[in-house]
C-alpha positions as CSV (number, residue, x, y, z in Angstrom):
1,E,-10.2,33.2,21.1
2,Q,-8.0,34.1,18.2
3,T,-8.8,30.8,17.2
4,L,-12.4,31.5,17.1
5,T,-12.0,34.2,14.5
6,V,-11.1,31.5,11.7
7,T,-14.1,30.7,10.0
8,L,-12.7,26.8,9.9
9,A,-12.5,26.6,13.6
10,S,-13.4,22.8,13.8
11,E,-16.3,22.2,16.5
12,D,-14.2,19.7,18.5
13,T,-11.8,22.5,18.6
14,I,-14.7,24.8,20.0
15,M,-16.0,22.9,22.5
16,N,-12.8,22.3,23.9
17,I,-12.1,25.8,24.6
18,N,-15.4,25.6,25.9
19,D,-14.4,23.0,28.3
20,F,-11.4,24.7,29.4
21,F,-13.4,27.7,30.4
22,C,-16.4,25.8,32.0
23,L,-13.7,23.5,34.4
24,L,-12.5,27.2,35.7
25,Y,-15.6,28.5,36.1
26,T,-16.6,25.5,37.7
27,N,-13.8,25.2,40.0
28,S,-13.6,28.6,41.2
29,Y,-10.7,30.3,39.5
30,D,-10.4,33.8,39.3
31,I,-9.8,34.3,35.5
32,I,-12.7,37.2,35.5
33,N,-9.7,39.4,34.7
34,M,-7.7,37.2,32.5
35,V,-10.4,36.8,29.8
36,N,-12.9,38.5,28.1
37,I,-15.5,36.1,28.4
38,E,-18.3,38.0,26.6
39,E,-16.5,38.2,23.5
40,L,-15.5,34.6,23.6
41,I,-19.5,33.9,24.0
42,A,-19.8,36.6,21.2
43,L,-17.7,35.5,18.7
44,Q,-19.3,32.0,18.6
45,M,-22.7,33.1,18.5
46,K,-22.3,34.7,14.9
47,Q,-21.0,31.4,14.4
48,V,-23.9,29.3,16.0
49,N,-26.1,29.2,12.9
50,Y,-23.1,26.9,11.0
51,F,-22.8,24.7,14.3
52,S,-24.2,21.4,14.8
53,D,-26.4,21.0,17.9
54,A,-23.3,19.4,20.4
55,P,-21.3,22.5,20.3
56,K,-24.4,24.7,20.8
57,Q,-25.2,22.6,23.8
58,S,-21.4,23.2,24.5
59,L,-21.7,27.1,24.0
60,L,-25.2,27.1,26.3
61,Y,-23.2,25.0,29.5
62,L,-20.7,27.8,28.8
63,I,-22.9,30.3,29.2
64,L,-24.6,28.9,32.0
65,C,-21.4,28.3,34.0
66,V,-20.5,32.1,33.6
67,F,-23.8,33.1,35.3
68,R,-23.7,30.4,38.1
69,Q,-20.4,31.7,38.9
70,L,-20.6,35.8,38.4
71,R,-24.4,35.9,39.0
72,T,-24.9,39.8,40.6
73,Q,-21.4,40.3,39.3
74,L,-22.5,39.8,35.9
75,P,-22.1,42.6,33.5
76,L,-25.5,44.0,32.1
77,S,-24.2,44.0,28.4
78,T,-23.7,40.1,29.1
79,V,-27.4,39.7,29.6
80,T,-28.1,41.8,26.9
81,L,-26.2,39.8,24.0
82,V,-27.4,36.5,25.2
83,F,-31.0,37.3,25.9
84,E,-31.6,40.4,23.4
85,T,-34.5,38.9,20.9
86,T,-33.7,40.5,17.9
87,H,-30.8,39.2,15.2
88,N,-30.0,36.8,18.2
89,P,-28.9,33.6,16.8
90,L,-29.7,31.8,20.0
91,A,-33.1,32.5,19.5
92,A,-34.1,29.8,17.4
93,I,-32.7,27.2,20.0
94,K,-37.0,27.8,21.4
95,F,-38.0,25.7,18.7
96,T,-35.6,23.1,18.3
97,N,-37.2,19.7,18.4
98,N,-33.3,18.8,20.3
99,D,-35.6,18.7,23.6
100,N,-31.8,18.6,25.3
101,L,-30.7,21.4,24.1
102,R,-34.1,23.4,24.6
103,R,-34.1,22.6,28.4
104,L,-30.4,23.4,28.8
105,F,-31.9,26.7,27.1
106,L,-34.4,27.0,29.7
107,K,-31.9,26.0,32.4
108,V,-29.8,29.4,31.2
109,Y,-33.3,31.6,31.7
110,H,-33.6,30.3,35.0
111,E,-30.3,30.9,36.1
112,I,-30.3,34.6,35.7
113,L,-34.1,34.7,36.9
114,M,-32.9,33.2,40.2
115,I,-30.3,36.1,40.8
116,K,-31.0,38.5,43.5
117,N,-30.2,41.6,41.1
118,V,-32.6,44.2,40.0
119,P,-30.9,45.8,37.1
120,L,-30.0,41.9,35.8
121,L,-34.2,40.8,36.3
122,Q,-35.3,44.3,35.1
123,E,-33.2,43.6,31.5
124,I,-33.8,39.9,30.8
125,Y,-37.6,40.6,31.9
126,R,-37.4,43.7,29.3
127,H,-36.2,40.9,26.5
128,V,-39.1,38.4,27.4
129,T,-41.9,40.4,27.5
130,A,-41.1,41.8,24.0
131,D,-40.8,38.7,22.4
132,M,-44.3,37.6,24.6
133,F,-46.0,40.4,23.3
134,N,-44.9,40.0,19.8
135,A,-46.0,36.5,20.1
136,I,-49.8,37.5,21.5
137,A,-49.7,39.8,18.7
138,T,-48.8,37.3,16.3
139,L,-51.8,34.8,17.7
140,E,-54.2,37.4,17.7
141,A,-53.4,38.4,13.6
142,Y,-53.7,34.8,12.6
143,D,-56.7,34.7,10.4
144,D,-55.9,32.5,7.5
145,I,-56.0,29.4,9.3
146,N,-55.0,27.8,5.5
147,A,-52.4,29.7,4.7
148,A,-49.0,28.0,5.1
149,D,-46.8,31.0,5.9
150,Q,-49.3,32.2,8.8
151,T,-49.6,28.4,10.5
152,S,-45.9,28.6,10.4
153,K,-45.9,31.7,12.3
154,M,-48.4,30.8,14.6
155,L,-46.7,27.7,15.4
156,R,-43.7,29.8,16.1
157,A,-45.7,32.1,18.5
158,E,-47.3,29.1,20.5
159,A,-43.2,27.7,21.2
160,T,-42.3,31.4,22.1
161,L,-45.1,31.9,24.6
162,N,-44.8,27.9,26.4
163,F,-40.8,28.4,26.0
164,Y,-41.2,32.1,27.9
165,L,-44.2,31.1,30.4
166,T,-42.2,28.0,31.3
167,A,-38.8,30.2,31.7
168,L,-40.7,32.5,33.9
169,S,-42.5,30.0,36.0
170,V,-39.2,29.8,38.7
171,L,-40.0,33.9,39.2
172,A,-43.8,33.5,38.6
173,T,-43.8,31.0,41.8
174,Q,-41.8,32.3,44.5
175,T,-43.5,32.9,47.4
176,S,-44.1,36.6,48.1
177,S,-41.0,37.8,46.3
178,I,-41.1,41.4,46.3
179,I,-38.9,41.9,42.8
180,S,-41.7,40.0,41.3
181,M,-44.4,42.1,42.4
182,Y,-43.0,45.6,42.2
183,A,-39.4,45.8,41.0
184,L,-40.7,44.4,37.2
185,Y,-42.8,45.8,34.3
186,P,-45.6,45.3,33.9
187,S,-45.7,43.2,37.2
188,I,-45.8,39.5,36.4
189,L,-49.7,39.6,37.6
190,E,-50.5,42.0,35.0
191,L,-48.4,40.6,32.4
192,L,-50.3,37.1,32.6
193,I,-53.5,38.6,33.1
194,T,-53.6,41.7,31.2
195,N,-51.0,41.8,28.0
196,C,-51.1,37.9,27.7
197,K,-55.2,38.5,27.4
198,A,-55.8,35.4,29.7
199,G,-59.5,36.0,29.6
200,A,-59.8,36.2,26.3
201,T,-61.5,33.2,25.0
202,H,-61.8,33.9,21.6
203,L,-58.1,34.2,21.3
204,W,-57.4,30.8,23.4
205,L,-60.3,28.7,22.0
206,R,-57.8,27.3,19.2
207,H,-54.9,27.1,21.8
208,P,-56.2,25.5,24.6
209,T,-53.3,23.8,25.6
210,L,-51.2,26.9,25.8
211,H,-54.2,28.5,27.7
212,N,-54.1,25.9,30.7
213,A,-50.6,26.5,30.9
214,L,-51.1,30.1,31.0
215,L,-53.5,29.8,33.6
216,S,-52.1,27.7,35.7
217,V,-48.6,30.0,36.3
218,L,-51.1,32.4,37.0
219,V,-53.3,30.7,40.1
220,V,-50.0,29.5,41.2
221,H,-48.6,32.9,41.0
222,C,-51.4,34.2,42.8
223,Q,-51.8,31.3,45.5
224,K,-47.6,32.0,46.2
225,N,-48.4,35.8,46.4
226,H,-51.6,35.9,48.4
227,N,-53.7,37.5,45.9
228,F,-56.7,35.3,46.6
229,R,-58.7,36.2,49.3
230,P,-60.3,33.2,50.7
231,T,-62.7,35.3,52.9
232,S,-64.1,36.7,49.9
233,R,-67.6,35.8,49.8
234,L,-67.5,35.3,45.9
235,L,-64.8,32.4,46.4
236,S,-66.5,31.0,49.5
237,E,-70.1,30.6,48.3
238,P,-71.7,29.1,45.0
239,L,-72.3,32.2,43.1
240,F,-76.1,30.6,42.5
241,A,-76.7,29.7,46.0
242,P,-80.7,29.6,46.6
243,K,-81.8,32.5,48.1
244,H,-84.1,31.9,51.4
């Protein structure tokens, strides 16, 4: 860890350190008490803005290995460190042009969202929903389409929502998930319909592709959790059926 406190530590050194610990975690070595892995991650996060894509990918893979190994034993503080959205240097990865890097970041989200541990899920969900609420507010406030700074904000808001819809899909599409229906606030159903304003046509006219992604996750979530009522006359009969 002391190596990483030196600002001139080479990227190769950092990646070798990460490879070493990934190897240990992947092979289930009992190193939990041997090293403060959270501090190791935090030290690298302080430098991540100066990293090229390769050490960023190395850091994300280390985080993924740690999550897979510790699972329900994962400290809540580690979840907060990795996923909090204020001044988090990892947050910019959502907007990278490097597809491999962004997909690996999504795997990190998917890994934690699949862990059956309510406190851990509630913690990451708190940060995800806060970021989504801010993105929706940005889209709503977008008025001057000719302003370059506003255009940039709008594009980042779109990318944020698209990223989180993809991330949450692993949780939203589970069949009859008690956790996704009752342990999270707002519930995923309420998040997609109410907080994300799924029915606000005026909002989504400028963002049809994103709206379609939102509705797709919503429909599958409803199907998996039996929110549709097949016996409803509104769903089984044409709305404007001729009267006899």
